[in-house]
VOVEX-655526 format. One line per field, with one value per residue (C-alpha): residue in one letter; x, y, z. Coordinates in pm, 1 decimal. Example, Ala and Ser with C-alpha at 12.3 -4.5 7.8 and 13.67 -1.06 7.14 Angstrom:
BEGIN
residuo: [a;s] $
xx: [1230.0;1367.0] $
yy: [-450.0;-106.0] $
zz: [780.0;714.0] $
***
This chain:
BEGIN
residuo: [x;x;x;x;x;x;x;x;x;x;x;x;x;x;x;x;x;x;x;x;x;x;x;x;x;x;x;x;x;x;x;x;x;x;x;x;x;x;x;x;x;x;x;x;x;x;x;x;x;x;x;x;x;x;x;x;x;x;x;x;x;x;x;x;x;x;x;x;x;x;x;x;x;x;x;x;x;x;x;x;x;x;x;x;x;x;x;x;x;x;x;x;x;x;x;x;x;x;x;x;x;x;x;x;x;x;x;x;x;x;x;x;x;x;x;x;x;x;x;x;x;x;x;x;x;x;x;x;x;x;x;x;x;x;x;x;x;x;x;x;x;x;x;x;x;x;x;x;x;x;x;x;x;x;x;x;x;x;x;x;x;x;x;x;x;x;x;x;x;x;x;x;x;x;x;x;x;x;x;x;x;x;x;x;x;x;x;x;x;x;x;x;x;x;x;x;x;x;x;x;x;x;x;x;x;x;x;x;x;x;x;x;x;x;x;x;x;x;x;x;x;x;x;x;x;x;x;x;x;x;x;x;x;x;x;x;x;x;x;x;x;x;x;x;x;x;x;x;x;x;x;x;x;x;x;x;x;x;x;x;x;x;x;x;x;x;x;x;x;x;x;x;x;x;x;x;x;x;x;x;x;x;x;x;x;x;x;x;x;x;x;x;x;x;x;x;x;x;x;x;x;x;x;x;x;x;x;x;x;x;x;x;x;x;x;x;x;x;x;x;x;x;x;x;x;x;x;x;x;x;x;x;x;x;x;x;x;x;x;x;x;x;x;x;x;x;x;x;x;x;x;x;x;x;x;x;x;x;x;x;x;x;x;x;x;x;x;x;x;x;x;x;x;x;x;x;x;x;x;x;x;x;x;x;x;x;x;x;x;x;x;x;x;x;x;x;x;x;x;x;x;x;x;x;x;x;x;x;x;x;x;x;x;x;x;x;x;x;x;x;x;x;x;x;x;x;x;x;x;x;x;x;x;x;x;x;x;x;x;x;x;x;x;x;x;x;x;x;x;x;x;x;x;x;x;x;x;x;x;x;x;x;x;x;x;x;x;x;x;x;x;x;x;x;x;x;x;x;x;x;x;x;x;x;x;x;x;x;x;x;x;x;x;x;x;x;x;x;x;x;x;x;x;x;x;x;x;x;x;x;x;x;x;x;x;x;x;x;x;x;x;x;x;x;x;x;x;x;x;x;x;x;x;x;x;x;x;x;x;x;x;x;x;x;x;x;x;x;x;x;x;x;x;x;x;x;x;x;x;x;x;x;x;x;x;x;x;x;x;x;x;x;x;x;x;x;x;x;x;x;x;x;x;x;x;x;x;x;x;x;x;x;x;x;x;x;x;x;x;x;x;x;x;x;x;x;x;x;x;x;x;x;x;x;x;x;x;x;x;x;x;x;x;x;x;x;x;x;x;x;x;x;x;x;x;x;x;x;x;x;x;x;x;x;x;x;x;x;x;x;x;x;x;x;x;x;x;x;x;x;x;x;x;x;x;x;x;x;x;x;x;x;x;x;x;x;x;x;x;x;x;x;x;x;x;x;x;x;x;x;x;x;x;x;x;x;x;x;x;x;x;x] $
xx: [3505.2;3370.9;2998.5;3079.0;3260.2;2964.2;2727.9;2965.4;2976.1;2596.0;2567.2;2819.0;2651.4;2312.6;2447.2;2618.2;2316.1;2083.5;2260.7;2335.6;1993.8;1784.6;1975.5;1991.1;1622.4;1517.5;1611.6;1318.1;1104.6;1289.7;1416.6;1195.2;1370.5;1258.1;939.0;783.4;504.5;730.8;834.2;1188.7;1427.3;1757.5;2006.2;2324.8;2630.9;2592.7;2226.2;2302.7;2580.0;2362.4;2071.9;2303.4;2427.1;2071.9;1950.9;2269.6;2204.8;1854.2;1963.7;2250.9;2001.1;1781.7;2089.2;2202.0;1860.9;1848.9;2191.2;2103.4;1767.8;1840.9;2132.2;2119.4;2279.3;1997.3;1736.0;1936.1;1912.1;1538.4;1509.5;1697.9;1463.1;1153.8;1296.6;1374.0;1025.4;871.6;1099.4;1014.5;644.1;678.9;849.4;565.7;302.6;503.7;518.5;139.3;105.4;338.9;132.9;-179.7;-19.8;311.8;501.0;667.6;438.1;452.4;306.3;139.8;-55.1;-227.5;-526.9;-605.8;-558.6;-758.2;-1018.7;-1276.1;-1511.8;-1526.9;-1583.9;-1744.5;-1417.8;-1165.3;-1186.9;-1164.5;-876.1;-699.2;-747.1;-605.5;-303.1;-245.2;-261.9;22.0;247.7;236.2;91.7;343.9;623.6;624.8;700.8;1066.0;1058.2;1056.2;1370.6;1577.5;1326.9;1342.3;1723.1;1741.1;1473.8;1683.2;1992.0;1789.2;1683.5;2040.6;2180.4;2219.7;2080.8;2211.7;2571.8;2530.4;2733.7;2671.8;3030.4;2961.2;2970.9;2878.1;2714.2;2950.5;2907.5;3190.0;3024.2;2691.1;2858.1;3036.9;2715.4;2508.0;2781.3;2794.8;2415.2;2408.9;2704.5;2548.5;2215.8;2384.2;2583.8;2269.6;2060.3;2344.2;2412.3;2041.0;2013.4;2246.1;2020.6;1680.7;1625.9;1700.4;1334.2;1102.9;755.5;573.1;431.2;668.0;860.5;826.7;993.6;1274.4;1343.3;1330.9;1554.4;1818.6;1798.1;1722.1;1402.8;1414.1;1563.7;1295.2;1012.4;1194.2;1254.2;887.6;777.0;1001.3;815.9;1038.7;828.9;1020.3;744.7;818.4;639.1;431.4;410.8;786.8;759.9;725.7;646.0;306.6;446.1;585.8;258.5;66.1;313.0;290.8;-88.4;-104.6;165.1;-22.0;-377.4;-565.0;-860.9;-708.0;-772.8;-424.4;-164.3;138.3;164.5;496.6;447.0;443.4;512.3;195.6;-62.0;-407.3;-712.8;-996.7;-1223.9;-1245.3;-1383.9;-1551.3;-1308.0;-1017.7;-1156.3;-1017.7;-1229.6;-1564.2;-1885.7;-2180.4;-2533.3;-2888.1;-2915.7;-2537.1;-2465.8;-2398.8;-2227.2;-1899.0;-1782.9;-1793.3;-1793.5;-2138.7;-2267.6;-2430.8;-2534.4;-2847.5;-2862.7;-2887.6;-2579.2;-2542.5;-2176.6;-2113.7;-1820.5;-1742.7;-1566.0;-1243.3;-1305.7;-983.2;-975.9;-871.6;-1217.0;-1337.0;-1019.6;-973.6;-1235.6;-1236.9;-1372.1;-1554.3;-1785.6;-1960.7;-2022.4;-2277.4;-2458.2;-2142.2;-2030.6;-2358.8;-2355.2;-1989.5;-2084.0;-2305.4;-2056.5;-1733.9;-1486.7;-1154.4;-928.1;-617.4;-757.7;-583.0;-651.1;-479.0;-541.9;-310.1;-345.7;-703.0;-804.1;-1179.5;-1197.4;-901.0;-1072.7;-1381.7;-1158.5;-971.8;-1285.8;-1473.4;-1197.6;-956.3;-670.5;-442.0;-457.9;-164.2;-69.4;61.2;-260.4;-635.5;-769.9;-1118.9;-993.5;-753.5;-1046.7;-1175.9;-866.9;-610.0;-800.2;-1085.7;-1343.6;-1217.3;-1066.7;-1224.4;-1182.0;-1369.2;-1584.8;-1823.8;-2111.8;-2046.7;-2028.5;-2358.5;-2525.1;-2418.7;-2619.6;-2923.8;-2878.8;-2982.2;-2685.7;-2684.8;-2433.6;-2537.7;-2334.8;-2431.9;-2176.9;-2195.2;-2201.7;-1881.8;-1681.8;-1401.7;-1565.1;-1809.6;-2076.6;-1868.1;-1678.2;-1965.6;-2199.5;-1929.5;-1606.8;-1763.4;-2088.2;-2356.2;-2709.1;-2745.7;-2539.2;-2755.3;-2579.5;-2643.4;-2830.8;-3074.9;-3132.0;-3210.3;-3450.5;-3627.8;-3658.7;-3433.3;-3382.5;-3109.7;-3325.8;-3529.5;-3220.6;-3099.5;-2782.5;-2692.2;-2422.6;-2362.9;-2438.0;-2693.9;-2686.9;-2570.6;-2895.2;-3067.3;-2843.0;-2964.6;-3324.7;-3281.2;-3105.3;-3413.2;-3650.9;-3456.0;-3428.7;-3800.4;-3885.1;-3673.9;-3724.5;-3436.9;-3160.3;-2975.7;-2642.5;-2654.5;-2338.9;-2392.6;-2087.2;-2099.9;-1985.1;-1906.7;-1677.8;-1470.3;-1155.1;-1146.0;-1435.0;-1682.1;-2062.5;-2089.6;-2459.5;-2385.7;-2103.2;-2214.9;-2519.9;-2582.6;-2523.7;-2168.6;-1917.6;-1674.5;-1348.7;-1109.0;-935.3;-601.1;-751.5;-967.2;-661.2;-384.3;-546.5;-565.2;-905.4;-910.5;-848.7;-1103.9;-1362.1;-1293.1;-1323.7;-1637.6;-1807.1;-1828.7;-2188.9;-2311.6;-2099.6;-2261.6;-2606.6;-2528.6;-2421.3;-2729.3;-2954.6;-2859.1;-3041.1;-3285.8;-3511.8;-3411.7;-3763.7;-3954.0;-3675.7;-3801.3;-3565.0;-3530.5;-3631.0;-3305.1;-3438.8;-3209.7;-2948.3;-2579.9;-2416.2;-2046.3;-1885.0;-1534.4;-1344.8;-1202.1;-890.6;-758.4;-843.3;-489.9;-466.5;-124.4;145.7;150.7;-224.9;-214.0;57.3;-171.9;-456.4;-238.3;-55.0;290.0;549.9;502.0;780.1;699.6;636.8;402.7;224.4;159.5;44.6;-210.8;-318.9;-386.1;-576.1;-947.5;-1251.5;-1431.7;-1698.2;-1953.1;-2300.0;-2549.8;-2870.3;-3078.9;-3441.7;-3344.3;-3385.1;-3206.7;-3314.5;-3055.2;-2965.1;-3228.7;-3512.1;-3453.8;-3413.3;-3134.0;-3128.5;-2858.1;-2590.1;-2547.6;-2187.0;-1976.1;-1608.0;-1294.7;-982.6;-654.8;-439.2;-348.3;-616.8;-684.9;-937.4;-836.3;-914.0;-1275.6;-1316.7;-1200.3;-1401.0;-1726.7;-1664.4;-1618.1;-1890.4;-2147.9;-2005.9;-1960.8;-1644.3;-1605.0;-1317.0;-1123.4;-1142.5;-838.5;-835.0;-576.9;-571.5;-676.4;-1007.3;-1079.9;-1191.1;-896.9;-581.5;-363.1;-102.1;-72.3;44.3;-118.5;31.2;-23.0;-38.7;67.2;392.8;433.5;434.5;407.9;236.5;318.9;209.2;242.0;529.3;536.5;817.8;849.8;919.2;1127.5;1350.3;1281.4;1534.3;1277.1;1038.0;850.9;1030.8;1396.5;1463.0;1258.9;1330.5;1152.6;1339.9;1463.1;1273.4;940.8;1016.7;1099.4;770.6;573.2;734.0;674.7;312.0;266.0;425.5;183.0;-108.2;-15.1;43.3;-297.7;-461.7;-247.8;-236.9;-603.8;-472.5;-771.0;-945.2;-652.6;-641.1;-1007.2;-971.9;-667.2;-828.6;-1130.3;-900.4;-668.5;-897.8;-918.9;-627.6;-587.0] $
yy: [1053.7;742.3;838.6;1180.9;1019.2;786.5;1083.6;1258.0;955.1;931.8;1301.8;1285.2;975.0;1150.4;1441.3;1217.3;988.5;1287.9;1377.5;1029.8;873.9;1169.8;1199.2;824.4;763.2;1010.7;733.2;530.5;797.5;898.9;570.2;329.5;29.1;132.7;319.3;107.8;356.0;647.7;678.1;811.6;966.4;814.7;899.9;1097.0;1170.1;1548.7;1526.2;1284.7;1504.5;1813.5;1637.5;1541.2;1900.5;2036.9;1801.7;1856.5;2232.1;2193.1;1949.1;2179.9;2466.1;2262.9;2161.0;2524.0;2641.9;2362.4;2455.3;2825.0;2775.3;2474.1;2481.4;2152.5;1850.4;1606.8;1857.1;1905.1;1531.0;1556.4;1843.5;1641.6;1348.2;1568.3;1718.5;1370.8;1245.6;1536.1;1469.0;1097.9;1174.8;1407.0;1127.7;893.2;1137.8;1190.1;814.2;795.8;1074.7;893.5;576.0;747.9;983.7;823.9;1152.3;1357.6;1595.3;1967.1;2237.1;2365.2;2036.3;2114.6;2267.9;1945.0;1733.2;1952.5;2137.4;1861.9;1833.0;1461.9;1414.0;1076.0;949.6;1135.0;910.4;583.0;712.5;814.0;462.7;311.7;540.1;431.8;66.7;137.8;188.8;-177.4;-377.8;-240.5;-179.6;198.4;201.0;158.7;525.0;600.8;400.7;722.8;848.8;525.2;534.8;895.6;828.1;538.4;759.7;1021.8;759.1;628.6;974.8;1019.6;1359.3;1328.8;1373.7;1608.5;1927.9;2259.4;2266.2;2016.6;2208.8;2555.5;2773.2;3055.8;3337.8;3194.3;2853.3;3009.3;3227.1;2927.9;2721.5;2998.8;3062.7;2690.4;2673.0;2974.4;2845.0;2501.3;2651.8;2878.0;2586.3;2369.6;2618.5;2704.2;2342.0;2275.3;2568.6;2375.0;2068.3;2240.2;2257.7;1890.5;1818.8;2040.0;1940.6;2034.5;1684.4;1489.0;1812.1;1774.0;1432.2;1565.6;1864.5;1676.0;1405.4;1655.1;1928.0;1728.4;1620.0;1853.7;2143.6;2116.5;2168.4;2437.6;2631.5;2590.8;2713.2;3015.8;3093.1;2931.1;2790.3;2529.1;2485.1;2592.6;2881.6;2715.9;3042.4;3013.9;2675.4;2842.2;3170.8;3203.2;3136.5;2803.0;2719.9;2776.0;2556.0;2272.5;2293.8;2238.8;1969.9;1754.8;1836.7;1524.3;1702.4;1672.0;1479.9;1335.1;1332.8;1122.9;934.8;981.8;642.3;421.5;673.2;579.1;812.1;842.6;1065.5;1222.3;1013.9;648.4;396.4;86.2;-136.2;37.2;-14.6;-263.4;-576.5;-396.0;-566.6;-348.5;-487.3;-388.3;-13.1;26.5;-282.4;-110.4;199.9;260.5;539.8;557.6;937.2;1052.0;696.4;805.2;1149.6;1283.0;988.4;1043.2;966.2;844.9;877.8;683.4;752.7;442.2;494.3;294.8;19.1;-169.0;-395.2;-697.6;-702.4;-824.8;-1009.5;-1245.9;-1521.0;-1535.8;-1179.4;-1165.8;-1452.1;-1187.7;-972.4;-1183.3;-884.6;-699.9;-1007.9;-1009.1;-642.4;-662.7;-939.4;-680.9;-393.3;-263.5;-327.9;-154.6;-432.9;-215.3;107.0;331.0;626.4;962.1;1117.4;1340.8;1415.2;1530.5;1164.3;1148.7;1515.5;1470.5;1173.0;1386.0;1659.6;1432.8;1263.9;1594.0;1799.8;1552.7;1703.6;1554.2;1695.7;1912.9;1637.9;1837.7;2026.2;1987.1;2189.5;2188.3;2395.2;2597.6;2699.6;2926.2;2998.8;3055.6;3117.7;3309.8;3116.2;3268.6;2949.9;2866.8;2504.8;2287.1;2019.2;1743.5;1921.0;2239.4;2039.3;1867.2;2193.3;2336.4;2049.6;2150.9;1875.8;1916.9;1830.3;1736.4;1582.6;1393.0;1298.3;1186.8;1399.8;1758.8;2026.0;2183.9;1861.1;1921.5;2257.1;2084.4;2343.7;2592.4;2368.0;2163.8;2447.1;2702.1;2542.1;2223.5;2392.2;2159.0;2294.1;2151.2;1983.0;1760.8;1700.2;1554.5;1868.1;1819.1;1457.6;1576.6;1840.9;1564.6;1354.0;1065.6;807.9;543.2;306.2;264.3;108.2;-102.5;103.9;297.3;550.2;926.6;996.2;863.1;502.0;459.4;269.8;594.2;775.6;558.9;604.2;980.5;943.8;776.7;1023.7;1294.8;1090.1;1015.7;1382.8;1494.4;1505.6;1391.4;1472.8;1484.7;1407.3;1273.6;1227.5;1018.5;995.4;699.8;721.3;367.7;194.8;488.2;447.3;325.4;113.1;138.4;110.8;-210.7;-296.8;-672.1;-680.0;-881.0;-1027.8;-1368.2;-1206.7;-1095.6;-1192.1;-1456.1;-1532.2;-1826.4;-1900.3;-1760.9;-1423.3;-1409.6;-1474.7;-1287.3;-979.0;-661.6;-558.2;-256.1;-470.8;-730.4;-457.0;-332.9;-678.1;-759.6;-463.8;-676.3;-786.5;-433.1;-296.8;-540.0;-443.3;-74.9;-137.3;-352.2;-75.0;142.3;-105.1;-296.3;-148.5;-320.5;-278.9;-440.9;-635.9;-482.0;-336.1;38.6;250.4;269.3;373.0;590.4;602.8;512.4;418.5;474.7;357.8;425.1;369.0;684.6;544.4;243.9;150.5;188.1;-172.8;-221.2;-417.9;-712.4;-762.0;-732.9;-999.1;-1224.5;-1160.2;-1242.9;-1523.4;-1397.0;-1132.1;-803.4;-566.1;-204.8;-97.5;-390.2;-321.3;39.5;-69.0;-308.9;-48.7;210.5;-17.8;49.6;-56.7;115.8;4.9;139.0;-14.3;71.0;-130.9;-266.7;-375.7;-741.7;-877.3;-1157.9;-1319.4;-1321.9;-1569.7;-1430.5;-1394.2;-1023.3;-889.4;-695.3;-554.0;-704.2;-468.9;-306.3;-208.0;-504.3;-588.1;-530.5;-314.8;-461.2;-159.1;94.3;354.9;608.1;861.3;1145.7;913.6;889.2;1258.8;1238.9;921.3;1071.5;1387.9;1182.8;920.9;1194.1;1427.7;1720.9;1900.0;2185.8;2192.8;2456.5;2273.5;2122.7;1788.3;1525.3;1158.0;874.1;716.0;425.5;213.0;271.8;69.9;368.4;298.8;548.0;582.2;641.7;883.9;889.4;1264.3;1220.1;1019.4;1028.2;656.1;595.3;282.1;184.8;-155.4;-387.6;-206.2;68.6;321.8;563.4;891.7;996.1;689.7;477.7;213.3;91.9;-39.2;-369.0;-535.9;-437.8;-600.3;-339.5;31.1;345.3;583.9;920.8;1080.2;939.0;1033.7;1390.6;1418.7;1279.2;1539.3;1814.2;1707.3;1719.2;2064.4;2180.7;2026.4;2220.9;2540.8;2519.8;2500.5;2738.7;3011.5;2975.9;2917.0;2741.3;3077.1;3216.7;2910.8;2946.5;3318.2;3271.3;2995.8;3216.1;3496.9;3285.3;3012.8;2653.6;2414.6;2118.6] $
zz: [4377.4;4203.1;4235.4;4089.3;3795.3;3741.5;3724.4;3486.9;3256.2;3261.5;3185.8;2899.8;2760.8;2773.5;2568.9;2313.1;2273.0;2242.9;1920.4;1784.5;1850.2;1738.7;1412.2;1353.5;1414.8;1145.1;903.2;1037.3;874.4;559.9;415.8;225.2;379.4;727.9;632.5;358.8;289.7;196.9;-168.3;-148.0;-396.1;-500.7;-228.8;-294.0;-80.8;-83.8;15.1;298.8;438.3;410.9;580.3;866.9;902.4;903.4;1174.1;1373.7;1365.3;1510.3;1779.6;1871.6;1895.0;2133.1;2331.7;2362.6;2481.6;2739.8;2876.2;2894.9;3067.0;3288.2;3533.8;3727.0;3547.3;3630.3;3514.0;3195.7;3131.7;3203.0;2954.8;2692.0;2759.0;2718.8;2399.4;2268.3;2351.6;2160.3;1863.2;1873.3;1893.2;1594.6;1397.2;1493.0;1365.7;1047.3;982.5;1021.4;764.4;524.6;564.5;434.3;182.4;79.0;108.6;378.0;562.8;493.8;714.5;398.9;385.9;715.5;543.5;360.2;671.9;911.4;703.1;664.4;963.5;1045.4;1419.5;1349.9;1201.0;1414.9;1721.7;1529.7;1317.7;1639.8;1777.5;1458.7;1486.2;1847.4;1742.9;1500.8;1803.1;1895.4;1606.3;1356.6;1607.7;1569.7;1941.1;1837.8;1736.9;2110.0;2190.7;2222.7;2480.5;2678.0;2681.3;2799.2;3059.0;3185.8;3207.6;3392.6;3647.5;3685.0;3753.7;4130.1;4226.1;4582.1;4474.0;4179.3;4159.9;3989.7;3866.1;3586.9;3256.4;3370.5;3107.9;3016.2;2767.2;2563.5;2538.0;2446.7;2183.6;2031.2;2027.2;1867.8;1611.6;1532.8;1491.4;1258.6;1057.1;1016.5;906.1;650.7;511.3;515.6;317.9;80.3;-9.2;-55.0;-295.4;-528.6;-503.6;-507.7;-883.5;-938.4;-860.4;-1063.8;-940.1;-621.8;-589.5;-360.3;-307.7;70.3;52.2;-164.8;59.8;390.0;246.0;131.7;394.9;709.4;880.9;1179.8;987.0;717.2;965.6;1161.9;840.3;743.4;1087.2;1038.6;715.2;454.4;169.7;-29.4;-285.2;-639.8;-806.8;-1077.7;-1270.6;-1323.5;-1495.6;-1837.2;-1998.9;-2167.0;-2514.2;-2399.0;-2224.0;-2550.1;-2738.4;-2486.6;-2467.2;-2840.5;-2827.0;-2574.8;-2681.4;-2797.5;-2956.0;-3303.2;-3621.7;-3584.9;-3309.7;-3219.0;-2888.7;-2710.6;-2543.1;-2854.1;-3133.5;-3325.9;-3476.8;-3323.3;-3358.1;-3162.5;-3385.7;-3280.0;-3526.3;-3389.3;-3577.9;-3399.5;-3050.2;-2798.6;-2742.5;-2781.8;-2890.1;-2991.2;-2985.8;-3075.9;-3142.4;-3164.3;-3372.3;-3703.8;-3569.4;-3751.7;-3521.8;-3143.5;-3135.7;-3031.7;-2985.9;-2656.5;-2779.5;-2604.1;-2365.3;-1991.0;-1786.6;-1428.9;-1331.2;-1009.1;-776.9;-567.5;-235.7;-176.4;-431.9;-499.9;-804.7;-597.5;-437.4;-775.8;-875.5;-578.7;-556.4;-175.6;-183.3;-517.4;-415.8;-207.3;-517.3;-708.4;-855.6;-956.1;-1149.3;-1338.9;-1433.5;-1541.7;-1786.7;-1955.8;-1943.7;-2088.8;-1807.1;-1743.8;-1614.9;-1579.7;-1433.8;-1178.9;-956.2;-1017.8;-676.2;-473.7;-103.8;-171.4;-223.7;-303.8;-399.5;-633.5;-797.8;-861.6;-998.4;-1242.3;-1373.5;-1401.0;-1568.3;-1728.3;-1528.4;-1268.2;-918.2;-817.2;-572.9;-278.2;-203.2;-248.8;-538.3;-380.8;-87.1;-301.4;-522.5;-246.2;-37.6;-312.6;-635.5;-470.0;-674.3;-998.5;-1141.7;-1478.9;-1586.6;-1836.1;-1677.1;-1774.7;-1604.5;-1801.5;-2123.9;-2054.6;-1955.0;-2291.2;-2442.6;-2233.8;-1974.7;-1613.5;-1390.1;-1022.3;-783.0;-470.1;-163.5;187.3;372.7;495.3;229.3;364.4;335.4;82.7;10.2;-225.5;-149.3;-349.6;-589.6;-730.7;-832.4;-916.7;-1039.9;-1178.8;-1279.9;-1142.4;-1131.3;-781.8;-511.1;-288.5;45.6;391.2;495.3;206.9;308.5;661.3;532.1;339.3;657.6;559.7;833.4;822.5;1025.2;707.9;547.6;842.6;850.0;1161.8;1071.5;1106.4;739.6;493.6;384.4;25.1;-32.3;67.3;-179.6;-467.5;-355.1;-369.8;-704.9;-850.7;-689.6;-867.9;-1187.3;-1199.4;-1153.4;-1449.0;-1819.4;-2036.3;-2078.7;-1746.5;-1583.2;-1227.5;-1022.0;-705.7;-477.3;-239.8;121.8;237.1;310.8;429.7;637.3;914.7;778.9;1063.3;1038.0;834.9;886.9;889.3;1144.9;1447.4;1271.9;1116.2;776.6;861.6;592.7;722.6;542.6;564.2;894.1;778.1;692.3;1003.3;1221.8;1041.2;890.7;1095.4;1224.0;992.1;683.2;789.7;842.2;489.0;331.4;530.7;363.9;45.8;100.2;164.0;-122.7;-366.6;-241.7;-297.7;-657.6;-710.0;-576.7;-874.4;-1098.1;-878.8;-610.8;-281.9;-141.1;-428.8;-605.8;-930.3;-1187.1;-1205.0;-1500.7;-1695.8;-2034.4;-2244.7;-1966.4;-1960.7;-1629.4;-1573.1;-1248.6;-1120.4;-795.5;-643.0;-471.8;-284.7;72.0;206.7;325.3;481.2;301.6;540.6;504.1;126.8;121.3;325.2;81.1;-221.0;-44.7;-142.7;-67.2;-250.0;-344.8;-241.6;-603.4;-671.1;-343.0;-450.2;-796.7;-650.4;-394.4;-665.7;-902.5;-884.8;-1081.4;-1368.8;-1615.7;-1864.4;-1866.9;-2139.5;-2082.3;-2368.5;-2385.9;-2353.1;-2000.3;-1817.2;-1491.7;-1214.8;-939.6;-699.5;-949.7;-1009.6;-1361.2;-1527.2;-1880.0;-2097.6;-2216.8;-2557.7;-2500.9;-2387.1;-2366.1;-2167.9;-2178.4;-2055.2;-2143.0;-1873.2;-1817.3;-1541.1;-1416.0;-1647.1;-1940.7;-1824.8;-1896.4;-2257.3;-2318.1;-2193.3;-2394.9;-2713.1;-2658.0;-2591.0;-2859.1;-2622.5;-2736.0;-2977.4;-3225.0;-3033.6;-2698.6;-2532.1;-2359.0;-2274.6;-2178.7;-2408.1;-2500.8;-2266.6;-2561.4;-2794.9;-2855.8;-2772.0;-2507.1;-2225.8;-1867.6;-1533.4;-1283.2;-909.3;-845.2;-484.2;-506.1;-886.3;-953.8;-1328.4;-1459.9;-1817.8;-1948.1;-1646.7;-1480.7;-1220.6;-1224.9;-932.9;-1110.0;-810.3;-845.6;-1155.9;-1049.3;-794.8;-1059.8;-1032.2;-1321.4;-1306.6;-1645.9;-1832.0;-1841.1;-1946.5;-2172.3;-2051.8;-2341.6;-2224.3;-1864.3;-1963.3;-2153.9;-1859.4;-1632.7;-1889.0;-1924.7;-1544.8;-1531.4;-1800.7;-1609.9;-1296.4;-1493.3;-1662.3;-1320.3;-1118.4;-1382.8;-1481.6;-1831.9;-1989.3;-2008.7;-2207.9;-2433.7;-2519.8;-2586.7;-2808.5;-3015.1;-3081.6;-3191.0;-3407.7;-3534.7;-3418.6;-3392.6;-3623.5] $
***
């Protein structure tokens, strides 16, 4: 009788642990303490209980199906093990998603994750994900599987009996009734919590945290869409009122951050740390100071500010240091991207709007808005001033749907992609850079071929490709020119982070190639041209590595702030020339200084519009001028981190700020949320077209 009792105890323990472990281990995913990459909401008792009930319902459903289909006790344990392994694997994949995006995964995010064809990156990204299992101990997510596998092995099949927990109609009925009851309670309770978060950004995190991890995805697979209807945010009257309230294209407006009055006209004396020289020296106003000049707007891939800030790295950027001495530098500049990353950065800079955050507007443009979305853009503005506009990128034309977005939504005259490079017989061997795309040095060469063939004025928008996660294809890796860091970094940093940092030499050469021909070492023709550079987003270096780089522990909020800080600068060359460290020449700058106030990508849009005098009186735009003394905030469209002054406040849980001794008022928070709701409404409801029409009918705003 003893062997039978042993089997029975093993079987009972398997069932109990199936529920306890699979519910308990969801907290490795959905709590910030255990998953440092996920930005979580403040927890509440009702939400926790409801989450437990939701996950219990799904596990009970799996348990019921197993007991109906499988009759033998040992095979039932095997089925519970297989189910647990699949659940554990799902949690593992979800933690990888949260590492890159900071939010919980939603099935409706699949399009963004899977639409871009990137076979060259897929294998290396897969390898990096597998490394996460052991290097960052994500293997612990599979502990429930190991335990159930052990119980399966311990169960003695030789003495098993079919009489152990026979499946009866009554038991099935009770189980099904319990599952249905739990689901009804789960959904009913969540309906009382649903409206406490009013934005779609981070909505997946909020729902999964308050309805249950397993239940959230089961409901989504059954067709339940937990996203909010943006059209229900306001009625049209309210949308008109808010558009006027937050519009910055006015002679006078009040900032809700500091309560001071500002204007769409910026006098030189009111700018922040700006020195004008030569042709600009006596300019009293900055509006239109670059009018009719050519513009080269450069999108830098994955350029974190600490590459320039930390001497161990910045020593490998000798040229960047020189050009920044001649530029207006944004020392407190942040990305605004959502899960569309690079595409979202392009969108924010080009339109002055934040990305929706939970989807990629570039794909939505075709799939949701059917290419009928009408938004203002820098390219359209410049074309109205008789500029030729062209964007250039070394990836496939279909990547992020740029082949449709750039010429149609953003209004470029031409989008020059990888296919065009191939048609023009570009060869990476000419640039000592073996990679599946086009070397960024080749990109700048094509930029100047285009530039030299044009008559002024023009806007050119080169989008660099390297270094792109997972940071392969550094041309200097394994050569005598490979960048080598101190012993601590070389030993402690992960391979992915080291690969990123070792790109410094190549990165500096790419930036240099915009101004100096790498083949001849002669300076480029930069006459009558303004260069504006910005970093698109951070590199996603993991927290442990960033702590090694900074030599100190970093709180999660500070880690995210550093990760989202990128570089931006404005360079307007003069006719004065200085000789550099290697004998090459660089024009001195006319437009020099630095900005230490918070600025972000949407502010680039307004600044370019005002410096080039592009806007009409009835146009709407937001953000602040990069050069002004106006205080503002930066918002991470993905996880909704708010940066004001030197502090970061997670909008989803402001108590988790960097500096706990300072707070942000509820009034400011409510206006930030309202402004984001308006932003999303303007996009989703194609409302700019209506704004323009109404202003023409009613006269311009003040």
